[in-house]
C-alpha positions in Angstrom: 87.8 196.5 117.5 87.1 200.4 117.9 85.1 202.8 115.2 86.0 206.1 115.3 83.8 208.2 113.7 83.7 211.9 113.1 88.0 212.3 113.4 88.7 216.2 112.9 92.4 217.5 113.3 93.2 220.6 113.8 95.7 221.8 114.9 98.3 220.2 118.1 94.8 217.9 118.9 92.2 215.3 117.0 88.7 215.2 118.3 87.0 212.1 117.2 83.8 210.1 118.6 85.0 206.1 119.5 82.4 203.1 120.3 84.0 200.0 120.9 83.3 196.6 119.8 79.9 196.7 119.2 78.5 199.1 121.7 76.2 201.9 120.3 76.9 204.6 123.2 79.9 206.7 122.4 82.6 208.3 124.2 83.9 211.6 122.8 87.6 212.2 122.9 89.9 214.5 122.0 93.9 213.6 121.8 96.8 215.7 121.7 99.0 214.8 119.1 102.3 216.4 121.0 101.7 214.9 124.4 100.5 211.6 123.1 97.3 211.9 125.3 94.0 212.0 125.6 93.3 216.0 126.5 89.9 214.4 128.2 88.9 211.6 131.4 86.7 209.6 129.7 84.5 206.3 130.9 83.5 203.8 128.8 80.0 202.1 128.4 79.2 199.9 131.6 79.1 197.0 131.2 82.8 198.0 128.9 85.3 198.0 131.3 87.8 196.2 130.0 87.5 197.7 126.6 90.1 200.0 127.8 92.3 199.1 125.4 90.2 199.4 122.7 90.4 203.0 123.2 93.9 203.6 124.0 95.2 201.2 119.9 92.7 204.0 118.6 94.8 206.9 119.9 97.8 204.5 118.8 96.2 204.4 114.8 95.6 208.2 114.9 99.5 209.1 116.3 100.5 207.0 113.0 98.6 208.8 110.9 99.5 211.5 111.6 103.3 211.0 111.6 102.4 208.5 108.3 100.5 212.0 107.1 98.0 210.4 106.6 95.4 212.5 108.4 96.8 216.4 108.6 96.2 219.5 109.7 92.6 220.4 108.9 91.6 217.2 107.9 88.6 215.0 108.8 87.4 211.6 107.9 83.7 210.5 108.5 85.0 206.5 109.4 87.4 204.1 110.3 87.6 200.5 112.2 90.8 200.2 114.2 91.5 196.3 114.2 93.9 193.9 115.8 94.8 190.5 117.2 
């Protein structure tokens, strides 16, 4: 599970804050929707090194939202939770 907050789409970029699992340390991220990858490098909080998949799943969910028309240019979302099984 990963919680995403302060999600803002501006053109081809989506900026947001990610919180993996039960961690309260924020991971600020910027996603390029054309390149389908992160613009910035990120580090997971200490003790959460095995949670990289959480950030990858967040990326795929946000890209899906763009393709589905649920996250249009100039739009913002307060918080979403991405879960999978």
